[in-house]
N, C-alpha and C positions, 0 to 999 in steps of 0.2 A: 304763880301764874293762874292757877285754878280759881283762886279767890277773885282775882281781877276779872276773869271771864264770867264768873257767876254774877258779880256785881253789875257788869255791863248788861247781862241778860235782864236783870231786874230793872235797870234804868231804862232799857228799851221798852219793856212792858209798861212802865209808867208813862213814857212818852206816847205810846200807842193809846193808852186810856185818855190822855189829855187831848190828843188829836181827834179821837172819836167824839169826845164831848163838845169840841169846838167846831165839829163838822168837817175837819180836814181829812178824816179817814172814815170810809164807809163801814157800816156794820158788817158787811160781808168780808171785807179785807181784814177788819179787826178780828173776826172770828177765825179766819184762816191763820193769821199771825199767832193768835193765842193758842190754837190747836197744835201749831208747830213749835211752840216755845220750848226751849231746852229746860226751862224752869219747871214745866209740868212733867217732862220726862224724868227729871231728877226727883220728883215727888211721887212717882208711881209706887203703890203698895197694894197688897192683897185686899180687895174689897169684899169678895165672897168666895167661898168654896162650894162648888156645886157637886153634891155627893148623892148619887143614886145608881151609877153603873156598877157592875160586878166584874169588871175586867179593865184592862188598859184602854184608855180613851185615845183612839187613833185619829179622830177628826173633830174639829170644831169650826163652825162658820156662822156668821151673822146673816140675817135676812137683809133685804135692801133698806128697810126702815131702821134697822139696828136695835129693835126692841126684843127680838127673839134670837136665841142662840140654839143651833141644832148640833147635836153630838152623836157620834157613833162609836161603838166599842167592840172589844173581843167578845162581849156577852151577846152579840148579834142584835142588840136593841138600839133603837133610835129614840132620842129624847129631845123634846122641844122645851126650852127653858125661858122663863121670864128672868133674865140674869140679874136684873136690878133687885128683885125680891128673893132670888134663889129658889123660886118655886118651879117645879117641873109641870108645865102646862099639859104635856101629852107624852106618854111612853107607849111604844108599840114594837112588836117584833118585825124586823126588817124583811124576813123571808129568806135571808142568807143562812147558810149552814156553817159559816166560819167567820173569822174576824172581819168586821166592817172597817174598811180603810178610808172611805170618804162618803160624806153625806152633805148634800147641798139643796137649798130651797131654790126652785126656779123663780126668776123675777116675774113680776106682773101676773101672779097667779093667786093673789090674796093669801099667800103662804100656805096653799093647800096642795102644792105639787112638789114632791121631793124626789131626787135621784140618788142612788147609792151604788157603790161597787165594793168588792170584798175579796178576801183570800180564796174564796171558792171560785173566783173568776167571773161570777155573775154580775151583770149590770141590771138593776131593778128600778122600777118606778112606783112610788107610793102616792096615792091620792087620799087626802083627808076629806072624808065625806061626813054628812050629818049623822049617818048611822054607824060610822066607824072608819077604819082605814083599810083600803084595798091596795094590795101590792101585786105586781106582775113582773115576770121576767122579760126583759127587753133584748138582752144580748148576752153572749158568753165568751170569755177568753179561756184559752186552754190552760193558762196558769194564772197566778194571782193578778188581780187588777187593782192598781194602787190609786189612780187618780182620774178625775173627771174635769172637764173644762167647759163651762157654759159660754155659748156665744153671747157677747155683751148685748144687753137689751132684749134678748130673745127669751120668751117663755117656753119655747119648743125645742130648740136645737142645742145639742151639746156633743162633745167628743169624749172618747175613752181611750186609754192605753193600758197595756198589760205586759207581764213578763214574757208572754209569747211573741213580743215584738209587734203585735197588731195594733193599728190605730183605726178606730171606728167612728163614723158620723151617724148620729141618731136624731130622728125627727119624731117628737112625741105626737104630733098631729096624726100621723099615719102609722106610728110605731115602726117606721122604716129604718132598718139598720144597714148602713153601707160600709163595707170593709174597704178602707181607702188604700192601705198598703201594709206590708210587714217590713219593719226597719231592719236593714242589713248592715253588716260591718262595712267600713269604708274601703277595705282591701282584703286580700286573701290571707293576710298574715295571722288572723285570728281564727284558725281552723277549728279551734275548740268551741267557738261561739258562732253557730250558723246564723242566728238572728241576734239582734241586740235587745236584751230584756229591758223594757221601758219602765221607769219609775215615776215619771212626771210629765205633765203636759200643761201648756199655758197658751192663752190667746191674747194677742195684742189688742188692748182696749181702744187704741187710736185707729187701728186698721184691723177689724175683725176677720179679714180674709187671711191674715197671717197667724200661724200658730207654730209653737216650738215644742219639740219632744226631746227627752234625754233619758239615759239609763246607764247601762253597765259598760260604757266606754267613755272616752274623754271628750266627745263632741256633743254639742247642742245643735240640733238640726232645725232649720226654719223652713216651713212649707207655705205655699200660697194656694189656698183652696180653689182659686179661680183657674188654676191650671189643671184641675181635675175635670175629666169629661164624664158626665153623669150617665152616658150611654155605655160606659164600661170599655170604651175603645182605646184607653190609654193606660200606660204603666205609670202610676203616680208615685213611684218610690224615690224619685230624685229630688232632694231638697234644693231650695233656691239659694240657701246660704248655710254655712257652718260657723260655729263659734267655739274657740278653745284658746286658753292662755298659751302663749308661745312655748313656755317651758314644759307644758304638759302634753304637747303633741308627741305621739309615739309612746306615751306612758300607758302600759297595759295594766297597771295596778290601781288606777283610780276609776271612779264612776261618778255619776251625778245623781243626787237624791232630791233636789228641789229646784224649781224654776218659778220666776215671777216677772211679769211685765209692769213697768210703771206707766203712769198716764202720759209720759213723754216718750214711750216706746223703748225705754231702756230695759235691758234684759239682765236679770239677776240670776246667777247660777251658783248653786252650792255643791261642792265636791265632797265625797267621802274621803277620809284620810288626807284632806287638804283644806283649802280655804274657800271663801265666797268671792265671786268676781262680778263686776258690773260692766256690761258691754253696751256700747252704743252701736247704731246700725253700721257706721263706717268701720267697725272693728271686725267685720265678718271676713272669713277666709275665702268666700266665694263658693260657687256651686261645685267646684272640683279641687278641693284642697289636696295637697301632696303630702302624705305622711313623711315625717322627718325622722331623724335618729332618735333613739330613746333619750328620755329626759335625764338630767343630772340631779341626783338627790339633793345636792347642796344648792341648787339653783333657786334664786328668789324670783318672785313674780315680776320684778322690774327688770330682770336680765333677759336679753335675747341673744341666744348663741348664734354662731356663724352658720349652723346647719338649719336654723329655723327660717328658711327663706319664704315660708308661706305668709309671713306677716312682716310688715315693715318695722324697722327698729325705731321709727319715729315715736316719740313719747305719746303722741296722740293716739297711737294704735294699741297702747298698753292699757288693759282694763284696770279699773280701780279694784283694790283688794281689801278684804275685811278679815282680820285675824283675831285670834284669841280664844275662840270656842273650839270644841272638839266634836267631830262628826265621823265616828268610826263604827258604832255598834248598831245603828238602826237607820231606817229611811226617814230623814228629817226634811221638813219643809223649810222654806225661807220666804220672807215677805218684806214689803215696804211698810212704813209706818209714818203717819202724818198726812195732812190734807193734800199735799203735793209731793208725797213720797220723800220727805226730808230725811228719813231715817231708814236703816236696814235692821231687821230683827231676825234672830235665829235661836233655836234651842241648842243644847249641848249635852254631851255624854256625862258631864259633871253635875247635871240636874239644874242648870241655871239658864236664864235668858240673857242674851247679849244684845245690846243696842249700840249701833254705830251711827255716826253722821254719814249720810250718803256721800256728801261732798267731802273728800279728803280722807274718809275711812277712819276717823278718830273714834275710838271706843269711849262711850260716855256713860254707859250703865251696865251693871251686871247684877242680876236679881236671882236669888235662890228660889226655885219653883217646884222642885221634885227631889225625892230622895235618890233617884237613879238617873233617869234620862228624860229630857224634854224634847218631844218630837214636833209638836204643833203649836204655832203661835198665829192667832188671827187678830187682825186689826179691825176695830169698829169702823163702819163706813163714814161716820160723821164726827165723832168726838175722840178725845184722847183716852181711849179704853183699849185694853188688850185682853184676850182670852188665851190661856195656855193649857196644854195637857201633855201627858207622857205615859210613863210606865205605871204610875199610880192610877187609882180608880176615880179620882176626882178631877174637876176642872177649876182652875184659878181665874178669877176676874181681877184685873189690875186697873186701878183708877188713881189719878194724881191727887191724893188726899193727905199725904204725909205732911206733918208740920215742918219737919226738918228736911232740907234737901240732902240727897245722897252725895257723898264725896267718894270718888273713885280712889281706891287704895293706890299709893304710889309704887307699890312693889309688884304690880301686875306686869308680867312679862309675856309677850305674845310669841310663844314658841311654836316651832314647826311640829304639828301633831305626829306622834309616833305611828308608823305603819302597823296596822292591826291584822288580826286573823280574818277580818270581815271584808277585805278589799275586793274579793272575787265573788262575794255573795250579793245577789240583788236585794235580799232582805234578810237581816239577821234578827231572829226572834230573841226576846229577852224577858225574863220573868223573875220577880222576887217580891211578890205581893205580901209575903209574910216576912217580917223583919227577922224572925227566928229561924227561917229556912236557910240552909247552907247550900242550896242548889244554884248553880250558875247555868244559864241557858245560852248555849253557843250554837247558832245555826240549826236549832231544832234538836240538839243532842244534849241531854242533861249530864253534867259533870258534877259529881258529888265530892266535896272536900271536907276533911276533918279540920278542926281548929288548928292542929299542928301543921297540916299541909298548907293551910291558908297563910300562916305566919311565914313558912318557908318560901312560898311563892312571892309574898310581898317583899321579902329580903332580896330575892333574886331579880326583881324588876330593875329595869334600866334607870340609872340615876337621873337622866334627863326627864324621864316620865315622872319620877318622884318630885322633881323640881316643879314640873307642870302642875301636879296635883297640889303641892304645898302652897302654890299661889292662891288656890281657891280656898284652902283651909284658912288662910289669912283673911280672905274676903269675908268669911263667916263672922269674924270678929268685928268687922266694920259695917256689915250689911244691916241697914235699918229696916229692911223689908221682911225680916223673919217674923216680926210681929209677936204674937203671944206664944209661939212655939218654934221649934226647929224642925218641924215635919217629922218628929220622932214617933208620933202616934200612928198606929196602923189605921188606914181607911177601912171601912166595913168590907170584909172579904167577900161574903156571898158564895154562891156556887159557880165555879169556873169550869164546869164540865163542858160548856159550849166553846171554851177558849182553846180550840185545838187547831194547830196549823196543818194537820192532816185533813185534807178536804173530804176524804172518804170516811172520816171518823172511825177508823179502825185502830187508832192508837189512843190509849187512855191518858197519855201525857198532856199537860196543859202547855199552851204557848201564848205569849202576848206579843 
C-alpha cells in the first residue's frame, strides 16, 4: 500500500508541473502544492548543524522573511543565524541570568527588535543598533516564563505567560505592561495548586483578539481580549471557552506543554504523558465546563464515557489525535508544517522528530535529531524547511534534499506513553551534555548511577516501555536521515556555569 501511495504522490507532482506549463495552474498554487507535497516531507534530511551555543538550545524561530534564524540557550546568549550558510551573524548576551526559554524577532522592525523570556522570570527587549545591542527589562514573572506570543502583524504588542499563572500584555511603544489575569483552577478540587502554572500561549492568526493559554492541568483556556476593560474595572479571569479531550476531563496527572493555531483557527494541543489533539472551534466545552469523574487509564481518545456529559458523543466533537511520540521529560512545543498547515510536527523524548498528516493523523515520518530529547521544531514561513533543537547544544536544519525517499518501518507501534515521574512538574530539567557522564537530571535533582545500577534499573523497567523503545531502535536501522554519523560525537561543551536552574545562582549544579 505504501508503494502505491508514494507513486500516486509522484504522479500528482508530474501532473502539477504539466498543468503549470500549459497555464492551467497558477505559479502560486503550484508553489503551495509543491511545498505541501508528501514527497518532499519524505526527503527531509539534515542540511546544516548550527554549532555555537554552550548549553541546551531551548528556542528557535525564523524571522518573517525566513532568511534569519534566532536561537536562545541555557548559556543565556542569543544568536542570529544565516541558516543557509551556517554562519552566526550576531551573538549577544540576552541580559537574563538563567536559561533563555524563548526568543522572537518582532515583525516589521527590519529584524532589529527582539523579545525574550527565561527561567529567571524576566521578559526582556533587545534592540539591535548600529553601535551594538541594547537590552532592557520589560516585565517580571515570579517564576519561570516559558513562552511569548506576538500579536499577528504587530511590531509592538505581545503577550507573556509564566509558571506563576500570570498572563501579561506588553506594548513596546510605551513599555506598558498590563497584568491581564492570573490563571486559576477550574474548581476547588486542586487545593494543592492555587494557580495554574502556565507553559504556553498562542494567538489565533485569523482573529488576533483570541488567545489561548495552557499549563499544568488538562484544560486549554481561550480568552477574548475585547472583553478586557483597560481602565481596570473588570475581572478578566473568565475564559470564553475551554478545550479538553473527553477522556482527560478530571485527569489530574496530565498537563499541556505546547499550543499552536493554524491559519484556519484550528487549535493544536500537546499533552505530557499523553498525545497531541486537534480541536476546531465547535469542540469547545463552553465558558463553564463541569468537571467529570476521573479518567480511565485504558480509555482511548475516541471513547466517550457516560459520565463525560460536557461534550457530545457525536464523532464531530472528538478531536483528531496524533500518536507515536513521547512527551514526558521536558516542556515540548508542537507546531504545524506546510503552507496550509497540512502536517503536524513534534519532538519526542526518544530524540526524534515526528510528522503526521493533519487530516487523519497518519504518521508519515520519523527523523532522528538528538541523542536525548527534541523540544523545539520551527517551520520555515515559506518553504519546506524545518529547524529543530533539544538537549544537545546544536541546531539542526532540515531540507528536502535526500535522493531516496524515506520509508516508514512497518513495525512502528503507536503505544500509550508510560506515566512518568514528571507529570506533576511544570518543567523537568534534563542534562547529559557529556556522553561519558553518568548523571541523570530529574526535576533539578542529580541522581548518580553506577554502571551496575544502570543495568539493574534497565532490567526492572516495564516490558511495555521496553517494547516502546525497541520500536525506535528498529527505526535507526532504516532511517536514511542519520547521514554521516549517528550523533555519537559530542558537540563542543564549553562552559555551562550559566546553565543553572536556580535563579539566585546559589547552586553550583548545572541544569538544562
